[in-house]
C-alpha positions as MATLAB code, in Angstrom:
seq = 'MLLWSGTTKTTPRIRGKLLPRVHIIEDDAEISLLLSTYLDGRGFECQVSQSAEDAQTHAPDNFEILIVDIMLPGMNGLEFCQWVRETSNVPIIILSAEKGDRKRIHGIELGADDYLEKPFNPRELLARMNALLRRNTTVNRQHATGKIGFAGWVLDRTNQKLHSPLSILVPLSSTEYQLLLKLATDLPDPVSREEIGRSILNVELGPEDRRVDILVSRLRKKMSVAQPNADFIRTIRNRGYQFCAEIQDID';
ca = [
     110.112   61.677   92.593;
     110.821   65.063   94.184;
     111.377   68.392   92.470;
     114.393   69.911   94.146;
     115.185   73.583   93.718;
     117.921   75.657   95.269;
     120.380   74.432   97.861;
     119.680   72.438  100.974;
     120.127   74.490  104.132;
     120.745   72.759  107.400;
     119.048   74.152  110.483;
     121.170   73.727  113.642;
     119.497   71.656  116.299;
     118.894   73.251  119.663;
     120.315   71.206  122.495;
     117.615   69.796  124.727;
     114.742   70.813  122.441;
     112.244   68.122  121.502;
     111.912   68.022  117.732;
     108.607   67.157  116.028;
     108.719   63.520  114.887;
     107.626   62.572  111.393;
     107.122   59.004  110.163;
     107.832   58.574  106.444;
     106.302   55.410  104.970;
     107.850   55.151  101.502;
     109.275   52.105   99.703;
     111.439   54.114   97.291;
     114.768   54.295   99.158;
     116.002   57.301   97.143;
     112.889   59.374   97.830;
     112.786   58.468  101.534;
     116.493   59.336  101.936;
     116.160   62.674  100.143;
     112.992   63.550  102.024;
     114.302   62.549  105.457;
     117.530   64.478  104.827;
     115.562   67.548  103.786;
     113.244   67.421  106.810;
     116.038   66.563  109.227;
     117.758   69.755  108.160;
     114.616   71.723  108.954;
     114.049   70.677  112.520;
     112.262   67.332  112.247;
     113.232   63.955  113.645;
     112.510   61.378  110.940;
     111.631   57.692  111.124;
     111.521   55.838  107.791;
     109.579   52.630  107.070;
     109.665   50.922  103.670;
     106.350   49.116  104.080;
     103.080   49.555  105.925;
     103.747   46.350  107.836;
     107.044   47.767  109.106;
     105.305   51.051  109.983;
     102.712   49.176  112.041;
     105.435   48.216  114.536;
     105.553   51.899  115.552;
     102.599   53.429  117.407;
     101.090   56.262  115.280;
     100.762   58.532  118.308;
     104.544   58.444  118.783;
     104.707   60.918  115.898;
     103.402   64.426  115.257;
     102.705   63.693  111.580;
     102.743   60.786  109.087;
     103.741   60.953  105.406;
     102.398   57.908  103.560;
     102.982   56.793   99.970;
      99.978   55.073   98.376;
     101.882   52.512   96.304;
     103.483   50.288   98.940;
     104.318   46.571   98.782;
     101.821   44.443  100.697;
      99.342   46.676  102.519;
      98.937   49.850  100.464;
      98.981   53.382  101.804;
      95.207   53.806  101.830;
      94.759   50.615  103.853;
      97.456   51.802  106.253;
      95.695   55.153  106.604;
      92.469   53.341  107.475;
      94.355   51.243  110.070;
      95.801   54.381  111.681;
      92.384   56.013  111.938;
      91.046   53.104  113.994;
      93.070   54.335  116.971;
      94.707   57.684  116.237;
      93.984   61.209  114.981;
      97.624   61.987  114.119;
      97.787   64.176  110.960;
      98.411   62.218  107.732;
      99.661   63.482  104.368;
      99.327   61.014  101.491;
     101.758   60.962   98.550;
     100.764   59.461   95.204;
     102.155   59.116   91.699;
      98.611   58.640   90.380;
      96.929   61.671   88.859;
      93.328   62.773   89.189;
      90.744   63.140   91.906;
      89.752   59.504   92.488;
      92.636   58.492   94.752;
      92.761   61.912   96.417;
      89.086   61.801   97.332;
      89.350   58.190   98.489;
      92.340   59.067  100.667;
      90.489   61.944  102.292;
      87.449   59.739  102.832;
      89.668   57.240  104.690;
      90.957   59.918  107.035;
      93.949   61.603  105.392;
      94.335   65.295  106.208;
      96.104   66.272  102.984;
      97.197   64.795   99.651;
     100.146   65.609   97.418;
     100.819   64.269   93.918;
     104.276   63.149   92.809;
     106.503   64.687   91.624;
     106.339   67.397   94.279;
     108.487   70.205   95.580;
     109.653   69.375   99.119;
     109.085   72.998  100.085;
     105.369   72.552   99.358;
     105.283   69.384  101.474;
     107.046   71.210  104.306;
     104.546   74.081  104.079;
     101.619   71.652  104.288;
     103.210   69.808  107.213;
     103.733   73.045  109.117;
     100.166   74.158  108.393;
      98.801   70.922  109.883;
     101.071   71.180  112.916;
     100.130   74.839  113.509;
      96.450   73.980  113.247;
      96.738   71.189  115.797;
      98.735   73.400  118.137;
      96.112   76.158  117.900;
      93.277   73.726  118.616;
      95.121   72.244  121.590;
      95.857   75.686  122.991;
      92.351   77.071  122.550;
      90.477   73.975  123.692;
      92.952   72.373  126.067;
      90.609   70.813  128.620;
      87.020   69.914  129.387;
      84.228   67.878  127.891;
      81.046   68.838  126.122;
      77.968   66.672  125.787;
      75.098   66.470  123.314;
      72.285   63.901  123.108;
      74.268   61.462  125.247;
      77.477   61.890  123.251;
      80.673   63.157  124.886;
      83.387   65.132  123.106;
      86.557   65.091  125.199;
      88.511   68.219  124.298;
      91.421   67.253  126.527;
      92.183   64.062  124.601;
      90.362   64.933  121.350;
      88.135   61.860  121.659;
      84.473   61.289  120.843;
      82.316   58.703  122.634;
      78.799   57.651  121.673;
      75.943   57.309  124.212;
      76.945   53.622  124.531;
      80.520   54.709  125.354;
      81.788   53.538  121.952;
      84.971   55.371  120.961;
      84.555   56.960  117.531;
      88.041   57.377  116.011;
      88.337   60.842  114.482;
      91.074   62.336  112.357;
      92.394   65.723  113.454;
      90.307   67.467  110.789;
      87.147   65.537  111.723;
      87.635   66.450  115.381;
      88.188   70.115  114.546;
      85.107   70.169  112.308;
      82.896   68.700  115.018;
      84.286   71.077  117.626;
      83.800   74.126  115.400;
      80.234   73.213  114.479;
      79.374   72.551  118.128;
      81.011   75.696  119.521;
      79.600   77.974  116.775;
      76.041   76.843  117.551;
      73.435   78.204  116.776;
      75.148   79.844  113.795;
      75.826   77.800  110.670;
      79.408   77.601  109.425;
      80.059   78.244  105.751;
      82.018   75.853  103.551;
      84.511   78.657  102.903;
      85.107   79.185  106.631;
      85.594   75.453  107.182;
      88.063   75.429  104.290;
      90.065   78.331  105.684;
      90.017   77.492  109.392;
      90.250   73.697  109.260;
      91.743   72.695  105.903;
      93.844   75.843  105.506;
      92.720   76.304  101.878;
      90.650   78.713   99.830;
      87.953   76.588   98.207;
      87.350   76.749   94.482;
      83.845   76.388   93.023;
      84.370   72.662   92.262;
      86.340   71.824   95.415;
      84.529   69.071   97.372;
      86.981   68.660  100.243;
      84.659   70.201  102.836;
      81.682   68.152  101.660;
      83.767   64.976  101.860;
      84.947   65.900  105.356;
      81.382   66.508  106.561;
      80.186   63.273  104.945;
      83.006   61.342  106.590;
      82.146   62.701  110.036;
      78.447   61.955  109.562;
      79.226   58.389  108.481;
      81.486   57.681  111.452;
      78.881   58.929  113.918;
      76.077   56.974  112.243;
      78.130   53.772  112.497;
      78.267   54.201  116.270;
      74.598   55.245  116.472;
      72.376   54.743  113.376;
      70.056   57.660  114.162;
      72.896   60.120  114.791;
      72.179   63.081  112.524;
      73.498   66.245  114.137;
      74.849   68.127  111.106;
      72.263   69.956  109.038;
      72.956   71.352  105.573;
      71.718   74.945  105.326;
      71.236   75.946  101.706;
      73.636   78.719  100.620;
      74.918   79.099  104.199;
      76.875   75.959  105.041;
      76.459   73.482  107.884;
      74.781   73.817  111.270;
      74.999   71.652  114.364;
      71.530   70.687  115.576;
      71.844   69.336  119.098;
      71.834   71.078  122.473;
      75.348   71.460  123.863;
      76.259   71.315  127.550;
      79.565   71.499  129.389;
      80.516   68.435  131.423;
      82.729   68.713  134.486;
];
């Protein structure tokens, strides 16, 4: 269910301009139609899939952003999110009719970049989509090329990929990649939870907000899977997180 307010304005398309592509995975035909119509009128090109299995026939990297409902027939939205993160760091926003933190936290742990409860105002969804797209654009512009290495690991800034010392590709979400890059490039200074919230998640953290802690934990876990002794993120009491490996540029 969406909370519509005001009138729908249609934004004229500019001839020859490539529009950002969004993949909507939603089994409710009414919601997907309303949402795709709303986004189409605001400069997006929409692809709609009514199941995760249908969505899997489209490569995730063909889109700038994915909007995924949790309650899908067959493979659910969280399982689909996990499947996407095996190969792609495309931004993902999860939609859910379930209330509370449990599903939201689980979705973020599986690699989602944001989470929105139903019913929602489409203007809020659009604002969150644009925030994710702006963040990715800024990262790509500021860190367009080059590789950095640490303890045998290689972070490819050109392709936003991380490889372990055994050349194992570690699939990172866009937020996980940005966290690792920020911690590495801010070395030797620690980065506060509040700064990570503002610069990476685009939120002001409340006292009980665990999103940054979950993000750090998720990145640590992925790296430790590729290399059990990988422990490069140190928790600094009352100051945040600090990267603890020597960084070197790689040609």
